C-alpha angles and dihedrals in degrees: 000000000000120000112259119234123190120231119222089259091054091048090050093054096036097232135066092214092048092050091050092049092049090051091049094049100040098041086052101033094158094056134080127209137197121225101258091046089055094048090052096047099044094034097229134132117273095236091054091048093049091049094051093044088057091049093049092045091051089053088051100233093116131040136195139215133183121238127168091352092304127109112229123197127204142162114285102238092195096059114105091230094055098090095047090048092050090050091048098048098037088066122083110264096225141354091243091054093048091048090051092052093044093049094047116088128195087251086062093045093050097046094097090059100037091120091056102033116090097169143354132197117192117195132193095232112184122224109280093011118132118240138060135296095211133025105195118193120195150074111312100171090120092043091237091131092050092050090047091054089052090052089051089054089056093047092051093041095226139080115278120210103216138168125201119205133177117240091250093051093048094045092050093047092048093049094051091045092243112204094230093054091043092053092051091056091047088063123084106277116209099181142000124197108195111159095164097038092245095135101040098025 
């Protein structure tokens, strides 16, 4: 196991999990998250997440509501610290981190699954906008594509709305002008990876 080192943000807030949760909530202040979704995105143990959620809720900077038998947590927009926290966590944490993200392409991200990936559409979905961030086309019988998408969530530090389709399903939907596929291509597309010309062919 590698030795853990605390970043300045983690030292400021006294807990790595708390700092990650604050970043998740206040870089996405319009979104709400349930506990297991949070543990997956920030890559922390569920007991640690529950403990810090209770701490943050006691302070009053997050709130919760129940929907469909799940408890969802979100930033409390009425708390006086909300605006400063949004300003803090909407900024890039460090120049080295921003350079790493800027220098990493989706070709780089997708290299571990190149034997399973037949196509990828990356959209620039705005906060609150319907649609998907990633349309992933390929064989997911071994769940390698699903696990890859979960890793991408952790790299980006935010939930990713993704859909995985087989080549046959995508091809059929495209040929019949399926509404779901049509709506994806009406969004702003930032990148398409299409090695076998399935998407554009």
